[in-house]
N, C-alpha and C positions, 0 to 999 in steps of 0.2 A: 412391913405394914401395908395394908391395902386401903387406898383412898378412893372416894367417889367425888369427882369434881362436877358440880352442876353450875355451868357458866355458859351464857349465850354468846359471849364474845370469844370467837375462835382463837384469836391471838393471845388473849389472857389465859384461856384454858390450856393452850399449847405451852405457854411460858411456865405455868404452874406444874403441868405434867412433866415437862422436861426437868425442872428442878427436883421434883420428887424422884424421877427415874435416876438422875445423877447421884442421888443419895441412897439408891438401892430399893426404892419402894415401887409398888405396882399401883396403877390407877385406872379407873374406868371414867368415862365422861358422858355427860348428858347435856344437851343444848337447851332444854327447857324444863320447867318445874314438873310437868306431868311425867316426862321421861325419867327425870331424876327420882321422883317418888316411886315409880315402878321399879327402877333399879335398886333403890334402897330397900324396898319391901321384899324383893326377891333375891337379894344378894347378902353377902357377909362382908361388912366393911369395918375397919378400925376407926376411920375418921371420914366425916362428910365435910366437904368444902362447898358451901352453897351461897350463891349470889342472892341478894335480896330482891332485886328487880329482874324477874325472869318472865319470858312469855308463857302463856297458858296457865301457869300457877306460880304465884310469887314464893320466894324462898321462905318467908316466915310461915306461910301456910304449909309448906312441905315439912318444916320442922315440927309445927304444931300437930300435924297429922301423924307423923312418926311417933311423937311423944304420947299422943292419945292412944296409940296402939301398943304402948310400952316397948317400942322398938328402940333399943339402945345400941 
């Protein structure tokens, strides 16, 4: 599976990515909501892991935007 991790805390993002990698999964990372939205719109991911409180664009807005675009 391919994951997108949208997390502004580098240590937390590293921890999640490492755990996913150990289970054989690939992941991309974004450090703010705007970057996460751009990656989600332009890539193919099985799962998005999105922090709620992000710089530039909060996590709920990212999810609402993707849903409004019928991006599943």
